KOLBA-732441 format. One record per residue (C-alpha): x, y, z; residue in one letter; residue number from 0. Coordinates in Angstrom, 1 decimal. Example, Ala and Ser with C-alpha at 12.3 -4.5 7.8 and 13.67 -1.06 7.14 Angstrom:
2
+--------+--------+--------+---------+-----+
:   east :  north :     up : residuo : num :
+--------+--------+--------+---------+-----+
:   12.3 :   -4.5 :    7.8 :       A :   0 :
:   13.7 :   -1.1 :    7.1 :       S :   1 :
+--------+--------+--------+---------+-----+
***
This chain:
284
+--------+--------+--------+---------+-----+
:   east :  north :     up : residuo : num :
+--------+--------+--------+---------+-----+
:   17.5 :   -4.9 :   -4.9 :       M :   0 :
:   14.1 :   -5.8 :   -3.6 :       F :   1 :
:   10.9 :   -5.0 :   -5.4 :       G :   2 :
:    8.6 :   -2.2 :   -4.3 :       D :   3 :
:    5.4 :   -3.8 :   -3.1 :       C :   4 :
:    3.4 :   -0.6 :   -2.8 :       H :   5 :
:    3.5 :    2.2 :   -5.3 :       I :   6 :
:    1.1 :    4.6 :   -7.1 :       H :   7 :
:    2.3 :    5.2 :  -10.6 :       M :   8 :
:   -0.4 :    7.9 :  -11.1 :       V :   9 :
:    1.2 :   10.1 :   -8.3 :       L :  10 :
:    4.5 :   11.9 :   -8.4 :       D :  11 :
:    5.5 :   12.7 :   -4.8 :       G :  12 :
:    4.9 :   16.4 :   -5.3 :       V :  13 :
:    1.2 :   17.3 :   -5.6 :       Y :  14 :
:   -1.4 :   14.7 :   -6.1 :       Y :  15 :
:   -4.0 :   16.9 :   -7.9 :       K :  16 :
:   -1.5 :   17.9 :  -10.6 :       D :  17 :
:   -0.3 :   14.3 :  -10.9 :       A :  18 :
:   -3.8 :   13.0 :  -11.4 :       I :  19 :
:   -4.7 :   15.8 :  -13.8 :       A :  20 :
:   -1.9 :   14.8 :  -16.0 :       A :  21 :
:   -3.6 :   11.5 :  -16.8 :       H :  22 :
:   -7.3 :   12.6 :  -16.9 :       R :  23 :
:   -7.3 :   13.0 :  -20.7 :       A :  24 :
:   -5.5 :    9.7 :  -21.2 :       G :  25 :
:   -2.5 :    8.0 :  -19.7 :       T :  26 :
:    0.8 :    9.6 :  -20.4 :       R :  27 :
:    3.6 :    7.3 :  -21.6 :       D :  28 :
:    6.0 :   10.2 :  -21.4 :       D :  29 :
:    5.5 :   10.1 :  -17.6 :       I :  30 :
:    5.2 :    6.4 :  -17.1 :       I :  31 :
:    8.1 :    5.2 :  -19.2 :       R :  32 :
:   10.9 :    7.2 :  -17.5 :       P :  33 :
:    9.7 :    5.9 :  -14.1 :       R :  34 :
:    9.8 :    2.3 :  -15.3 :       L :  35 :
:   13.2 :    2.9 :  -16.8 :       A :  36 :
:   14.5 :    4.4 :  -13.5 :       D :  37 :
:   13.1 :    1.4 :  -11.5 :       Y :  38 :
:   14.9 :   -1.0 :  -13.9 :       A :  39 :
:   18.1 :    1.0 :  -13.7 :       A :  40 :
:   18.0 :    0.7 :   -9.9 :       R :  41 :
:   17.5 :   -3.1 :  -10.2 :       G :  42 :
:   13.9 :   -2.9 :   -9.0 :       I :  43 :
:   12.1 :   -5.5 :  -11.2 :       T :  44 :
:    8.9 :   -6.1 :   -9.2 :       F :  45 :
:    6.3 :   -3.5 :   -8.6 :       L :  46 :
:    2.9 :   -3.8 :   -6.9 :       R :  47 :
:    0.6 :   -0.8 :   -7.6 :       D :  48 :
:   -2.1 :    0.4 :   -5.1 :       G :  49 :
:   -4.4 :    1.2 :   -8.0 :       G :  50 :
:   -6.0 :    4.3 :   -9.5 :       D :  51 :
:   -9.1 :    5.3 :  -11.4 :       A :  52 :
:   -7.2 :    6.9 :  -14.3 :       Y :  53 :
:   -5.5 :    4.0 :  -15.9 :       G :  54 :
:   -1.9 :    4.8 :  -15.0 :       A :  55 :
:   -1.3 :    1.6 :  -13.2 :       G :  56 :
:   -2.9 :   -0.5 :  -16.0 :       E :  57 :
:   -0.8 :    1.3 :  -18.6 :       R :  58 :
:    2.4 :    0.8 :  -16.5 :       A :  59 :
:    1.6 :   -3.0 :  -16.3 :       R :  60 :
:    1.3 :   -3.1 :  -20.1 :       A :  61 :
:    4.6 :   -1.4 :  -20.6 :       L :  62 :
:    6.5 :   -3.0 :  -17.7 :       A :  63 :
:    7.7 :   -6.1 :  -19.6 :       P :  64 :
:    9.7 :   -3.9 :  -22.0 :       E :  65 :
:   11.8 :   -2.9 :  -18.9 :       Y :  66 :
:   12.1 :   -6.4 :  -17.4 :       G :  67 :
:    9.7 :   -5.5 :  -14.7 :       I :  68 :
:    6.9 :   -7.7 :  -13.3 :       T :  69 :
:    4.0 :   -5.4 :  -12.5 :       Y :  70 :
:    0.9 :   -6.1 :  -10.5 :       R :  71 :
:   -2.1 :   -3.9 :  -10.2 :       T :  72 :
:   -5.7 :   -4.0 :   -8.7 :       P :  73 :
:   -6.7 :   -1.8 :  -11.7 :       T :  74 :
:   -8.3 :    0.7 :   -9.2 :       F :  75 :
:   -8.6 :    0.8 :   -5.4 :       N :  76 :
:  -12.2 :    0.6 :   -4.0 :       I :  77 :
:  -13.6 :    2.5 :   -1.1 :       C :  78 :
:  -17.0 :    3.0 :    0.6 :       L :  79 :
:  -18.7 :    6.2 :   -0.7 :       N :  80 :
:  -17.8 :    9.1 :    1.6 :       G :  81 :
:  -14.7 :    7.5 :    3.1 :       R :  82 :
:  -11.0 :    8.0 :    2.4 :       Y :  83 :
:   -9.7 :    7.0 :   -1.0 :       G :  84 :
:  -12.3 :    8.4 :   -3.4 :       A :  85 :
:   -9.8 :   11.0 :   -4.8 :       F :  86 :
:   -7.8 :    8.2 :   -6.4 :       I :  87 :
:  -10.2 :    5.2 :   -6.8 :       G :  88 :
:  -13.7 :    4.0 :   -7.2 :       R :  89 :
:  -16.5 :    4.0 :   -4.7 :       T :  90 :
:  -19.5 :    1.8 :   -3.8 :       F :  91 :
:  -22.6 :    2.2 :   -1.7 :       D :  92 :
:  -24.0 :   -1.4 :   -1.6 :       T :  93 :
:  -22.6 :   -4.9 :   -1.7 :       L :  94 :
:  -24.1 :   -5.2 :   -5.2 :       A :  95 :
:  -22.0 :   -2.1 :   -6.2 :       D :  96 :
:  -18.9 :   -3.8 :   -4.8 :       F :  97 :
:  -19.6 :   -7.0 :   -6.6 :       R :  98 :
:  -19.9 :   -5.0 :   -9.8 :       A :  99 :
:  -16.6 :   -3.3 :   -9.2 :       L : 100 :
:  -14.9 :   -6.7 :   -8.5 :       V : 101 :
:  -16.4 :   -8.0 :  -11.8 :       A : 102 :
:  -14.9 :   -5.0 :  -13.6 :       E : 103 :
:  -11.5 :   -5.7 :  -12.1 :       V : 104 :
:  -11.8 :   -9.2 :  -13.5 :       R : 105 :
:  -12.9 :   -8.0 :  -16.9 :       R : 106 :
:  -10.0 :   -5.6 :  -17.1 :       R : 107 :
:   -7.5 :   -8.2 :  -16.0 :       G : 108 :
:   -6.7 :   -6.9 :  -12.5 :       G : 109 :
:   -4.4 :   -8.9 :  -10.4 :       D : 110 :
:   -6.0 :   -8.5 :   -7.0 :       F : 111 :
:   -8.5 :   -6.3 :   -5.1 :       I : 112 :
:   -7.4 :   -3.2 :   -3.1 :       K : 113 :
:   -9.9 :   -2.0 :   -0.5 :       V : 114 :
:   -9.6 :    1.2 :    1.6 :       M : 115 :
:  -10.8 :    0.2 :    5.1 :       I : 116 :
:   -9.6 :    3.3 :    7.1 :       S : 117 :
:   -8.5 :    6.8 :    6.8 :       G : 118 :
:   -4.9 :    8.0 :    6.9 :       I : 119 :
:   -2.7 :    9.3 :    9.7 :       M : 120 :
:   -3.1 :   13.0 :   10.7 :       D : 121 :
:    0.5 :   14.1 :   10.7 :       F : 122 :
:   -0.4 :   17.1 :   12.9 :       N : 123 :
:   -1.9 :   15.0 :   15.7 :       C : 124 :
:   -0.4 :   11.8 :   17.0 :       Y : 125 :
:   -2.9 :    9.0 :   17.2 :       G : 126 :
:   -5.6 :   10.6 :   15.0 :       H : 127 :
:   -6.8 :    8.8 :   11.9 :       I : 128 :
:   -8.7 :   11.0 :    9.4 :       T : 129 :
:  -11.7 :    8.8 :    8.5 :       S : 130 :
:  -14.0 :    6.3 :   10.1 :       E : 131 :
:  -13.0 :    2.7 :    9.5 :       P : 132 :
:  -15.2 :    0.0 :    8.0 :       L : 133 :
:  -16.8 :   -2.4 :   10.5 :       T : 134 :
:  -15.8 :   -6.0 :   11.0 :       L : 135 :
:  -19.0 :   -7.1 :    9.3 :       G : 136 :
:  -18.4 :   -4.9 :    6.3 :       Q : 137 :
:  -14.8 :   -6.2 :    5.9 :       M : 138 :
:  -16.0 :   -9.8 :    6.1 :       K : 139 :
:  -18.6 :   -9.2 :    3.5 :       A : 140 :
:  -16.2 :   -7.4 :    1.1 :       L : 141 :
:  -13.3 :   -9.8 :    1.5 :       F : 142 :
:  -15.6 :  -12.8 :    1.1 :       D : 143 :
:  -16.8 :  -11.4 :   -2.2 :       I : 144 :
:  -13.2 :  -10.8 :   -3.4 :       A : 145 :
:  -11.9 :  -14.2 :   -2.2 :       H : 146 :
:  -15.0 :  -15.9 :   -3.8 :       G : 147 :
:  -13.9 :  -14.5 :   -7.1 :       E : 148 :
:  -10.4 :  -15.8 :   -6.7 :       G : 149 :
:   -8.7 :  -12.5 :   -5.7 :       F : 150 :
:   -6.3 :  -11.7 :   -2.9 :       S : 151 :
:   -7.1 :   -8.6 :   -0.9 :       V : 152 :
:   -4.8 :   -5.7 :   -0.2 :       M : 153 :
:   -6.1 :   -3.4 :    2.5 :       A : 154 :
:   -5.2 :    0.2 :    3.3 :       H : 155 :
:   -5.5 :   -0.1 :    7.1 :       A : 156 :
:   -4.6 :    2.1 :   10.0 :       N : 157 :
:   -5.5 :    1.7 :   13.7 :       G : 158 :
:   -5.2 :   -1.3 :   16.0 :       A : 159 :
:   -8.8 :   -2.4 :   15.9 :       D : 160 :
:   -9.0 :   -1.9 :   12.2 :       T : 161 :
:   -6.0 :   -4.1 :   11.6 :       V : 162 :
:   -7.4 :   -6.8 :   14.0 :       K : 163 :
:  -10.7 :   -6.8 :   12.2 :       H : 164 :
:   -9.1 :   -7.0 :    8.8 :       A : 165 :
:   -7.1 :  -10.0 :   10.0 :       L : 166 :
:  -10.2 :  -11.6 :   11.4 :       E : 167 :
:  -11.9 :  -11.0 :    8.1 :       A : 168 :
:   -9.1 :  -12.7 :    6.2 :       G : 169 :
:   -7.1 :   -9.9 :    4.6 :       V : 170 :
:   -4.0 :  -11.0 :    2.6 :       D : 171 :
:   -1.9 :   -7.9 :    3.0 :       S : 172 :
:   -2.0 :   -4.9 :    5.4 :       V : 173 :
:   -0.8 :   -1.6 :    4.0 :       E : 174 :
:    0.6 :    1.0 :    6.4 :       H : 175 :
:   -0.8 :   -0.4 :    9.7 :       G : 176 :
:   -0.1 :    2.6 :   11.8 :       A : 177 :
:   -1.0 :    2.6 :   15.5 :       Y : 178 :
:   -1.1 :   -1.1 :   16.0 :       M : 179 :
:   -0.9 :   -2.3 :   19.6 :       D : 180 :
:    1.0 :   -5.4 :   20.7 :       A : 181 :
:   -2.1 :   -7.6 :   20.3 :       E : 182 :
:   -2.6 :   -6.4 :   16.7 :       A : 183 :
:    1.1 :   -7.0 :   15.8 :       V : 184 :
:    0.9 :  -10.5 :   17.3 :       A : 185 :
:   -2.3 :  -11.3 :   15.4 :       M : 186 :
:   -0.6 :  -10.1 :   12.2 :       L : 187 :
:    2.5 :  -12.2 :   12.8 :       A : 188 :
:    0.4 :  -15.3 :   13.4 :       E : 189 :
:   -2.0 :  -14.7 :   10.5 :       S : 190 :
:    0.2 :  -15.3 :    7.5 :       G : 191 :
:   -0.8 :  -11.9 :    6.0 :       A : 192 :
:    2.0 :   -9.7 :    4.8 :       V : 193 :
:    2.6 :   -6.3 :    6.3 :       W : 194 :
:    3.9 :   -3.4 :    4.1 :       T : 195 :
:    4.5 :   -0.7 :    6.7 :       P : 196 :
:    5.5 :    2.2 :    4.3 :       T : 197 :
:    7.8 :    3.9 :    6.9 :       L : 198 :
:    9.1 :    6.4 :    4.4 :       V : 199 :
:    5.8 :    8.2 :    4.1 :       T : 200 :
:    6.6 :    9.5 :    7.6 :       V : 201 :
:   10.4 :    9.5 :    7.5 :       G : 202 :
:   10.6 :   11.6 :    4.4 :       N : 203 :
:    8.4 :   14.3 :    6.0 :       L : 204 :
:   10.7 :   14.9 :    8.9 :       I : 205 :
:   12.4 :   18.3 :    8.5 :       G : 206 :
:   10.3 :   19.5 :    5.6 :       C : 207 :
:    8.4 :   22.0 :    7.8 :       G : 208 :
:    4.9 :   21.0 :    6.7 :       R : 209 :
:    4.1 :   19.0 :    9.8 :       Y : 210 :
:    5.5 :   19.1 :   13.4 :       P : 211 :
:    8.7 :   17.0 :   13.5 :       D : 212 :
:    7.8 :   15.9 :   17.1 :       A : 213 :
:    4.7 :   14.2 :   15.9 :       V : 214 :
:    6.4 :   12.7 :   12.8 :       L : 215 :
:    9.3 :   11.4 :   14.9 :       S : 216 :
:    6.8 :    9.8 :   17.4 :       R : 217 :
:    4.9 :    8.1 :   14.6 :       I : 218 :
:    8.0 :    6.8 :   13.0 :       L : 219 :
:    9.4 :    5.5 :   16.3 :       D : 220 :
:    6.1 :    3.7 :   16.9 :       M : 221 :
:    6.2 :    2.1 :   13.5 :       Q : 222 :
:    9.9 :    1.0 :   13.8 :       L : 223 :
:    9.2 :   -0.6 :   17.1 :       K : 224 :
:    6.2 :   -2.5 :   15.7 :       N : 225 :
:    8.2 :   -3.6 :   12.7 :       V : 226 :
:   10.9 :   -5.0 :   15.0 :       A : 227 :
:    8.2 :   -6.8 :   17.1 :       L : 228 :
:    6.5 :   -8.3 :   14.1 :       C : 229 :
:    9.8 :   -9.6 :   12.9 :       A : 230 :
:   10.6 :  -11.1 :   16.3 :       R : 231 :
:    7.3 :  -12.9 :   16.3 :       L : 232 :
:    7.9 :  -14.4 :   12.8 :       G : 233 :
:    5.6 :  -12.1 :   10.8 :       G : 234 :
:    5.9 :  -11.4 :    7.1 :       R : 235 :
:    7.1 :   -7.9 :    6.2 :       I : 236 :
:    7.5 :   -6.6 :    2.7 :       A : 237 :
:    9.2 :   -3.5 :    1.3 :       L : 238 :
:    6.7 :   -1.0 :    0.0 :       G : 239 :
:    7.3 :    2.7 :   -0.2 :       S : 240 :
:    3.9 :    4.1 :   -1.2 :       D : 241 :
:    5.9 :    5.8 :   -4.0 :       A : 242 :
:    4.0 :    8.8 :   -5.3 :       G : 243 :
:    2.9 :    9.9 :   -1.8 :       A : 244 :
:    4.2 :   13.3 :   -0.8 :       Y : 245 :
:    8.0 :   13.4 :   -0.8 :       R : 246 :
:    8.2 :    9.7 :   -1.7 :       V : 247 :
:    9.6 :    9.6 :   -5.2 :       Y : 248 :
:    9.5 :    6.7 :   -7.6 :       H : 249 :
:   12.6 :    4.6 :   -7.5 :       G : 250 :
:   14.3 :    6.5 :   -4.7 :       Q : 251 :
:   11.4 :    5.8 :   -2.4 :       G : 252 :
:   12.3 :    2.1 :   -2.3 :       A : 253 :
:   15.9 :    2.9 :   -1.3 :       L : 254 :
:   14.7 :    5.2 :    1.4 :       D : 255 :
:   12.2 :    2.6 :    2.7 :       E : 256 :
:   14.9 :   -0.1 :    2.8 :       Y : 257 :
:   17.1 :    2.2 :    4.9 :       A : 258 :
:   14.4 :    2.7 :    7.4 :       L : 259 :
:   13.4 :   -1.0 :    7.6 :       L : 260 :
:   17.1 :   -1.8 :    8.2 :       K : 261 :
:   17.0 :    0.4 :   11.3 :       R : 262 :
:   14.2 :   -1.9 :   12.7 :       A : 263 :
:   15.4 :   -5.2 :   11.3 :       L : 264 :
:   19.1 :   -5.0 :   11.5 :       G : 265 :
:   21.2 :   -7.9 :   10.1 :       D : 266 :
:   18.0 :   -9.9 :    9.3 :       R : 267 :
:   16.7 :   -7.2 :    7.0 :       T : 268 :
:   17.4 :   -8.9 :    3.7 :       D : 269 :
:   16.2 :  -12.4 :    4.7 :       A : 270 :
:   13.0 :  -10.9 :    6.2 :       I : 271 :
:   12.2 :   -8.8 :    3.2 :       L : 272 :
:   13.0 :  -11.6 :    0.7 :       A : 273 :
:   10.4 :  -13.8 :    2.5 :       E : 274 :
:    7.9 :  -11.0 :    2.5 :       G : 275 :
:    8.3 :  -10.3 :   -1.2 :       E : 276 :
:    8.0 :  -14.0 :   -1.9 :       R : 277 :
:    4.7 :  -14.1 :   -0.2 :       S : 278 :
:    3.5 :  -11.0 :   -2.1 :       I : 279 :
:    4.5 :  -12.5 :   -5.4 :       R : 280 :
:    2.7 :  -15.8 :   -4.5 :       E : 281 :
:   -0.5 :  -14.1 :   -3.2 :       K : 282 :
:   -0.8 :  -11.3 :   -5.6 :       F : 283 :
+--------+--------+--------+---------+-----+
***
């Protein structure tokens, strides 16, 4: 089984506020250990966390060797004050603030830097992203700081122009990558960056009644076509479920993501995902 290259140990797939609240007074081994045990039982022995400000990912990394799991975490994700991501991570206003957060990641032994550079998909309205993205200039400044400190950069990114700008700025992995056009997919394939498309965050919503299935199916179809195109162009694609997101459960989410990726990648699925995971392990 492949690793899961995008999870959030702090979240539970049910309700993010309750999941976060469970760790506010201190990380909960009684929550984290069963999840690690379940991953190990499924043969999932590599996990890359997307970060949280409550210490759950850090604690999971400390416990992971007991379960034979290699665990990577950015410690916390970082976002510009007022933009998407503050509910789970840490915010900055100035480059000096960002430098200080990167320094804190280093002090705490974080493995890489996670930056939120866009909002998320609006599952009620095809094509709409919920928050203004960072500019190319902002991305370059942030990524240069992170790279200058020896860190790779994982970027939460949606929107064709946002992904193009992230690639131009030197991002190391693109998370989600919704609404890319053919030019963005080609740039991604040529860049050497790894794409973690997290298809299951859409696929597992279909039929739940919370959002219009017509919108969800259209988003998923778009993502599947872009995954197939990226693979044809020789791009690096890794399995990442975004476990902890709504209706994406730890452990099972990786299996659900694999099934969706196989719809796009066919007989080449295992070879493509193995290469993508190898790149993630090397970079992060």
